[in-house]
N, C-alpha and C positions, 0 to 999 in steps of 0.2 A: 629691182636685181641688182645684185650687190657681184661685182666685177673686178678681182683681183688679176692686175697687169703687172706680170714679170718681166722687169727692165733687164736688160744684159750688157747696155753699153752701144748696143748697135742695131736696136730693134724701135723705135719709138716710133720712127715712121709706120713700120707695119701693125703695132698697135692700137697708133691712131687711125689707121685706117680700117683694122676691125673694128673699134671704137663706133667710126662711124656710118660703119653699116650697121651695127646692131643699134645706135643710139635711136632712129624712129618706132623699132618694136617696143619698147618698156623705159619707164626711169628707171637708167640706172645710176647705180652708186659705186664709184669708181676710186678703186685703190692703185695707187703705184707703190710695187715693192722692189727693195735692191737688197739683195743679200751679199754681204760684206763674206768672201770665201774665204774662211779657214781652215782647207783641207791640209793635211799633214804634209806638204812641198819637202818640209828638211828633209822627212824620210826618204821621199824620192831621191833629193839628192845626194841621199848616204848612199844610198843603193844604185845608182849611177855614177858613184864614185867621186862626184862634183865637191864634195865639201870636206875631205880628206884632207887639201893642199893649204887650206887657209888656217892661220890661229882661232881660237874662240871667240876674240874679241872683235874679229873681223868679221865673222859669220853674225854675231849678235847686233851689229851696226849697221850689217845688210838686212837682217832682218827688219830691224826700228825704221830704217828709210824705208825697205819696200813694205810695212805698215803701212807707212804714214801716207805714200804715194796710193795706196791701196782706198783710205778714205777719203783722200783729194779725190780721186776719181768717182767715189760713190757721190760724193756732193754734187760735183759733177755731171753727173749719171740723172740725178734724182732732178736739180735745177734745171738739165733738158726735155725730162720727162713734167715735168712742171711745169714748162714753155708750151708744150704739145698740149697737153689735156691740166687746163689749169684750176679746174675743177673736181681731182683726183686728190685724194686725203693719201699723204705721204708715209710709208710704211719702210723700216730699214731693221734687219735683221742681220746677225752676224753667226758662223757656222757652214756647216753642208749646205750647199743652195737646195738639191734635192731633199733634204732634210724639211727646213727652213719655210718653204712653198708650202710644203704640205701641214706645217706646224698652225702656220698663218693662216692660213686659209681655214682651218678650223677654229681658230681661234675670232677670226675678223667676221668668222660665219659666213664666206663668200659662198655665192653660187654658181659660180664661173670662175675659173682659172684661164687667162688668156698667157700663154707663154709659145715661145717659137720652139721648133722641135729640132733644132741644132742651131749650134754655134755660126755666127755671120761668117768666121773662118774659113770655114769647111764648107766646101762643096755642095748642091744640094744632091742626094743619093735617093734612088727607087731601092724598096727592097727591107728588108731588116736593120738595117742599117740607117734607116732613113731618120731613126731617132738617138739622138746622142743620151747618154746614162741621165741626166738629169730631169729631161722629158720622159722619158721611160718610167723611171723612178714616180715623178710626179703623176703619170696615167694610173701606174698601177696603185698608187697609195691614197691618190687625192679624196677628202671626204666630199667633194661636187663634183660637177661637170668638167672637162679638158677642154679647151680651143687648142688645137695648135697651130702657130702660123709658121708660114713658111716665107723664107727669105724672097723678095721680087725682085732683087737686086744681080743676082748669080742666076745663068742658066741652069734648068736640071742636069745632071750626069749622067747616063744612062748607063745600067751596067754591061759590060762587055759578054758577050755569051760565049759560054765555052765550048769549046769542040766534043 
């Protein structure tokens, strides 16, 4: 069974625990995927009015520094993933995470995708908002089964009933 493990920088412990649970069932071939997010942040900054105050050269320098930081974070995250699961193949892509996960699952011929339901920074929710936009897209478009993992570091936040 080919299992594609999607790393987000905070979920290596959850993925490792899930793999430990799955390991006795079948012989697993593991892939650790990290997607370097290339979402259009510049457009969002422009819409919020954040980039209007700085000269174009400052914006270009800031963008280059941001890109270098993202690449360094990617290497750190993949190294942590390899420490946790040393037998896994390291895979990396860049682009929109939700699209790249689906494309890599198809290209790698994954049988199962392991993915956190939401970012570790957001509280665990119940109901329609329990899935983040990346997880929702992957569940809807994946070429294989998807196992959504919840972070066990935070308590579940129950919705407040409305009168």
